[in-house]
N, C-alpha and C positions, 0 to 999 in steps of 0.2 A: 610364560606370557605368549611366547611364539605359538605354543600348542593351543592355547586358548584362542588366539587369532585364527588359527587354522580351523578349529572347530566352528568358530563363529562364521567364517567365510563359507564353510561347507554347509552349515545350517541355512545361512542366507541363500546359498545357491539352490539348495533343495526346495526351500520355500518359494523362491522365485520361479523355479521350474514348474512346481505344482500350480502356482497361480497362473502361469502362462498356459498350462494345459487346460485348466478349468475355465479361464476367461477368454482365451483366444477365440475369435469368431463371435464373441458376444458383445464386443465393443469395449470391454473393460481393460484388456491388455492386448493391443493390436500386434505389437512386435517386441522382440527382445526378451530378456530375462529380468524378472523383478529383482531390483537391487536392494530392497529392504530399507531404502531411505524414507519411505512413506508407509503408513499402515496398510496392510493387505486389503485390497478392495473387497467389499462384501457384496455378493450378488443380490440383485433385487428379487422380490418374491417371484416375479414372472420368470426371471432368469433361472432361479433355483428350480422352479417347476419344469422349465424346459429341459434342464440338465437331468432331472429325475425321470421325466417322460422319455428322454432319449435312452437312458439306461433300461427303463422298463420295457421299452420297445424292442431293444436288443434281446432281452430275456424272453419276451413273448415270441419273437421270431425263432429263437433257438428252441423253445418249447414246442412251437407249432411244427417245426421241422422234425423234431424227435418223435412226437406223437404220430405225425403223418407216416413217417418211415416205419414205425412200429406197427401201426394199423395195417399198412399195406403188406407187411411181412406176415402178420396173423392171417390176413385175407388170403394170401398166397397159399398158406397151408391149411385153408378151410377152417380156421379157428375164428368163425364169424362173430362170436360173442365178444371175444377180446378185441377183434378188429373194430366192432361197433363202439366199444368203450373208448378206444384211442381216437378213432376218427371223429366221433362226436365231441370229444374234448378238444381236438384240433380245430374243429369248426367253431366251438365256443370261443376260442382265441381269435379265430379269423373274423368273427363278427365285429371286432373292434377295428379291423383294417378298413381302408377306403374301399368303396364299392368297386373301383377299377383295379384293385390289387389282385394280381394273378393268384395269390394264395387263397383269397376268398373264393374265387372261381374254382380253384383246384379242390377245395374242401367240399363244395357242393357236388362237383363231379365225382369225387371219391365216394361220397355217400350214395349217390345215384347208382354207382357200380356195385356197392355193397348191397343195396336193395335188390338189384338185378340178380346178384348171387343168391340172396335169400329166396327169391322167386323161383330160381332154377331148382333149388332144393325142396320147393313146395312150402316153404315157410312164409306164406303171404302176410301173416300177422306181423312178423318181424320186419318184413319189407315196408309195410305200411307205417310201422312205428318209427323207423329211421326217417322216412320221407316226411312224416308228420312233425318230427322234431325240428327239421329244417324249416318247414312251413310255419310252425308256431313261432320260431325264433325270428323270422323275418317280418312278422306282422307289425305294422306301425313304423317300420324303418323305410328309408329311401332306397328300396331295392330295385327300382325299375331298370337300372342299368347293370344289373348283375346277370351276366350270361349264365344260362343253365337253370335259373330258378323257374322260368316259365315251363321248360321241359320237365322239371321235377314235379311241378304242380299237375302236369298232364299224367305223369307216372302215377302220382297219388290218386288222381281222379279215376284212372283205369282200375287200380286196385279196389278202390271204394265201390266202383260200379260192379265189379265182379263179385264183391261181397254183398251186393244188394243195397248198399248205402247210397241210394240214388241222389238224395238231397245233398249229402256231403260231397258226392262226386260232382254235382252241378256247381257247387261253390268252388271247388278246386278248378274246374274248367273255366268258370267265369273269371277267376283270379288270373289264370294263365292268359286268358284273352286280354285282360286289363294290362298285364305286364308286357305282353308282346305288342299290343297296340301303342302303348307309351314308348316302347323302344323302337319299333319299326314303322309305325304309322298305320292308319286305319285301312289302307288299301294294300298292305303287304301280303304276299302270297303265303307267308308263314301263318296267317290267320285261318286259312282254308281248313286244315284238319281240325282246328279248335272249334270252328263253327259246326263242322260235321259232328263232333262229339256232343256239342250242346244240342244240336238238332235231335240226335238219338236219345239224349237224356229227356228232352221235352216230349218225345214220343212215348217214352216209358211213363212219364208223368201225365200222359193223356192231354197234354196242352199242344194240340196239333197245329194251331195257328202260329204259335211261337216256334214250333219245330220247322214249319215251312218258312218262316221269316229267316231263321238261321241258315237253312239250306239255300234259300234264294240269295242271301248275302254272300255265301261262299261261292255260289255260281257266278255272281257278278264280279267278284274279285278274280276268279279263275279266268273269266273272259278277257280281263285286262292283261293277264300274264301268260296265257297259254293259247296254242292253236286249237282249232275246233276238234281235232282228232287226238289231242294229247291225253295222257293218262289222268292228269289233274282234272281236265274238263269232263272226262267220262265219269270219274268218281263223283264230281260235283253234280253232274246231271242225275246220276243214280240216287244221290241223296235227296235231291228235289223230287224225283219220282216216288221214292219211298214216303216222303213227307206228304206228298199229294195223295197217295193211296190212303194213308191213315186219315187225312183230312176229308176223304170222301170224293176227291176229284179224280175219279177212276179213268175218265177219258184222257185227261192230261197225263196222268201217271203212266198209262199204257203207251202213249206216244213217246214219252221220255225213256221208258225202259227199252223200247224197240230201237230208238235212235242210239242209245248208249251201247246196246249190244252190237249194232252194225258198226259203230265207230270203233269198238274194241276189236272186232274181227278184221277191220282194216289195218290195225296195228299188228295184231297177232291173234290167230284163231285158237280156240279151245284153251283159253286161260281160265284160271280160277275166278278172275273178275267176271268173265262171261258167264261162268257157271252160277255164280251168286246172283247175277242179274237175271238169268233165266229162271232161277227159283223165285225171285221177286215177282216176275211176270206170271209165273205159274200160280202163285198165291193170289195175285190179283184176279186171274181167270177163275180160280176156285171161288172167290168171293162173289164174282159176277155170275156164277153158275155155268160157266163155259168149261165143263169138266174135261172134254176131249182135248182142248187146247192146253188146259192146265197139266194134264198127264203127259202130253207130248213134251212140254217144256221142262217138266221136272225130270223126265227120263234123259233128256239132253244134258241137263245139269249134272245128273249122277254119272253119266258116261264120261264127262270131262273130269269130274272128281276122281274117277277110277283110273284115269290116265296120268294124273298129277300127284305129286307129294302133297299130303294134306293132313290136317289134324282130324282125328277120328270124330271128335265132337262136331266139327263143321259138316262132315258128311251126314252125321246123325240128324242135324237140323234139316238137311235136304230130305232125308228119309221120312222125317216127321211130316213134311209137306205132302209127300207121296201118300203116306198112310191116311192123311185127312182126305185127300182126293179120292182114294179107293173107298173109304168109308162113305163119302158123299155119293159115290156111284152104287152103293149097296153091296160092295164086295168086302163085307166085314171080316170074313175069315182071313183074307189076304192082308187086310189092314191090321188085324190083330197080330199077325206074325211079324209084320214090320215094326209095330209098336214094341213088341218084345225085344227086338234088336236095339231099338232106340233107348229103351229103359236100361239095357246093359251099358250102353255108352254113357248114359246119364250118371251112373255111379261115380265116374271119374271126372265129371264136369264141375265147373264152378257153381256156386249157389245161384247166380243169375241164370246160367244155362239150365241148371236143374229145374228151376222154377218154371221156365218157359215150357220145357218138355213135359213136366209133370202136369201142368195145367191143360196142355193139349190132350194128354192121355186120359186125364180125369174126365174131360168133356166127352171123349169117345166112350169111356166106360159107362157114363150116365146115359148116353144115347142108347146103349145096349142093355140098359136096365141091370147093369152089374154094380148095384149100389154099394155092396160090401167092399168090393175092390176099389171103387171110386172113393169111398171113405178113407181107405188106407192111404191112397195117394194124396187126398186132401190133408191128412195128418202130416205127411212128409212136407207138404207145402207150408203148413203151419209151423213145423219145426224149423224150417228155414227162416220164416218170418220172426220167430220168437227166439232164435239162437243168438249167440254173441255177435253175429254179423247183421242182425236185424237193425232196421232204421230206428234211431232214437226218436221216440214220439215227440219229445220237446222240440227236437230239431225240425220235425215236420210242421209242428204247430207254428214255430217261429217263421219258417219259410213261407207258410201259407199267408202269413200276415204282411209279407213284403208287398210293396206296390208292383204291379205287373209292367214294369218299364221295359222298353225294347233295348237290347244290348247293342251297342255299336259294334319239335319235329320228332325219335320215337321209332318204331323199332320193335316190330312184333314178328311172330314166327314166320308168317308167309307174306312177303311183300305184296303179292298179287291181291290177296284178300284184305290186308290191313288198310289199303287205300280205298276200300269199298265200304259203304255204310253197312255195319254189321246187322242192323235190324232188317235189312233186305231179306235175310233168311232167319233172323231171330225174332219171329213174330209173336207178340203177346196175344194169346188166344182169347 
């Protein structure tokens, strides 16, 4: 009998302890140990759900940590495929966390870094795949307060633009603008580079009024945040100058190019920013038939490039301008030699860069009645347009059906150039 009592007491103690652990904090057993005098309280459905959610949450956190650690280790040893699998799985878990949760931000940051690693190895398609996965997963969610998502959309837009997917890139940039505007406000300085990207995209789509509107908006924001001689103001003025040139406002564009060049020289002379601006001015003079001024400015631009570290393709863009100037002067042999150098650089360029250079060279060849060679270059352009990187026709059609409403940071190879509108020297011929 005594043994039975001991067992009974032990059983009651265990049951009471378990009840206390389960229901403490839920209002069912505030203090003490359940003594067995009453039937064990049964949790309400809401309480049971809360208990299960808590357990599931702990499991998710543990799984997220393990997957993130594993993904980073794979990334460290350049096993990017395994890293992608683990980090995307971790992000899939993180999607259920609050927007403000540091783990959600960390997952987005980890995937941006992975995409950057893919880009370094030349695997642009894999980089775009990773970024697109995050972009797709966040559609329709309340993502406005998620740090890093706006920057990720800019990364994705840059990749899509390099691949010639102009309409997709525009959508990515517009979403980045929406995210950043919601987060920072419509007059935030963080919007300036996004408006620049949108302006360049609209130039490529030949919607020059919209390009100028975006550039002008960026300049207005820069004026509220920067001094007249700051790098942000100079970049903003160069973007407006470029948009004005495409819109046919050559007088305004020339004045803005010259003012930006002088302002840059006040900060520091002979920078790549100045070189790119000089090339933009040279191209403007070429269009106006002022060939002597055009050649002088393009030579100054090349001299600066030769003094500074630069990407070969950026210098090739300047050489392309020089070749066009020489051809316009009738110095076709000299122009042809320069075009040969440009075509060598084009082999390692992005599809977008290749298309620009090929179209310029094709125009030169046709002017020289070298129709067979021109046809070969045209086929290369068509291959770019028809390849896996070409724009989806249905996307173009859908985009063209949209109403033309006015739209209310990153990390490239050369900071001096990345802050300058690329189309200043990436001119569609």
